C-alpha positions as CSV (number, residue, x, y, z in Angstrom):
1,M,15.1,126.5,26.3
2,S,13.8,123.1,27.3
3,M,10.6,122.8,29.2
4,A,12.5,121.6,32.3
5,R,14.7,124.7,32.3
6,E,11.7,126.9,31.8
7,L,10.1,125.3,34.8
8,I,13.2,125.7,36.9
9,A,13.5,129.4,35.9
10,A,9.9,130.0,36.8
11,V,10.3,128.3,40.2
12,M,13.4,130.3,40.9
13,A,11.6,133.5,40.0
14,A,8.7,132.5,42.3
15,E,11.3,131.8,45.1
16,R,12.8,135.3,44.6
17,N,9.3,136.9,44.7
18,I,8.6,135.1,47.9
19,D,11.9,136.3,49.4
20,D,10.9,139.9,48.3
21,Q,7.5,139.6,50.0
22,I,9.0,138.1,53.1
23,A,11.4,141.0,53.3
24,K,8.6,143.5,52.9
25,L,6.4,141.9,55.4
26,T,9.3,141.6,57.9
27,A,9.9,145.4,57.5
28,Y,6.2,146.0,57.9
29,A,6.1,143.8,61.0
30,K,9.0,145.8,62.5
31,Q,7.2,149.1,61.8
32,N,3.9,147.7,63.2
33,D,5.7,146.5,66.4
34,E,7.1,150.0,66.9
35,I,3.7,151.6,66.4
36,M,2.3,149.1,69.0
37,R,4.9,150.1,71.5
38,E,4.3,153.8,71.0
39,I,0.5,153.4,71.2
40,T,0.8,151.2,74.3
41,Q,2.9,153.8,76.0
42,A,0.6,156.7,74.9
43,L,-2.5,154.9,76.1
44,E,-1.0,153.4,79.3
45,G,-3.7,153.4,81.9
46,S,-6.5,154.4,79.5
47,T,-9.8,152.8,80.2
48,H,-11.4,153.8,76.8
49,Q,-12.7,150.9,74.8
50,S,-11.2,152.4,71.6
51,A,-7.7,152.3,73.1
52,S,-8.2,148.6,73.9
53,N,-9.6,148.0,70.4
54,M,-6.7,149.7,68.7
55,K,-4.1,147.7,70.7
56,Q,-6.0,144.5,70.0
57,R,-6.2,145.2,66.2
58,L,-2.5,146.0,66.0
59,S,-1.7,142.8,67.8
60,Q,-3.9,140.9,65.5
61,T,-2.2,142.5,62.5
62,Q,1.2,141.4,63.9
63,S,0.0,137.8,64.3
64,E,-1.4,137.8,60.8
65,I,1.9,139.1,59.4
66,T,3.8,136.4,61.3
67,Q,1.4,133.7,60.0
68,T,1.7,135.0,56.4
69,V,5.5,135.0,56.6
70,R,5.4,131.4,57.9
71,L,3.1,130.4,55.0
72,L,5.4,132.1,52.5
73,E,8.4,130.2,53.9
74,T,6.5,126.9,53.6
75,S,5.6,127.7,50.0
76,K,9.2,128.6,49.2
77,A,10.4,125.3,50.8
78,K,7.9,123.4,48.6
79,L,9.1,125.3,45.5
80,S,12.6,124.4,46.4
81,R,11.7,120.7,46.5
82,V,10.0,121.0,43.1
83,R,13.1,122.6,41.6
84,Q,15.3,119.8,42.9
85,I,13.2,117.1,41.2
């Protein structure tokens, strides 16, 4: 296999890996969202600091998942450009 074909195959494998990771993170984000809803309902009206901390951390986790997915999508787009060269 020529070096160019090897590079294209490696880039395509990386793109597939990114797609897999995005799918896993998306599923995790959905699960985390459901947990946030359940906790918010269960702790509705609670004045405990720990309840507020828990909701805040779950929200932060959700934001970080979203950011990671965006970064992976950007990486995949860049890999696609490399493959097209």
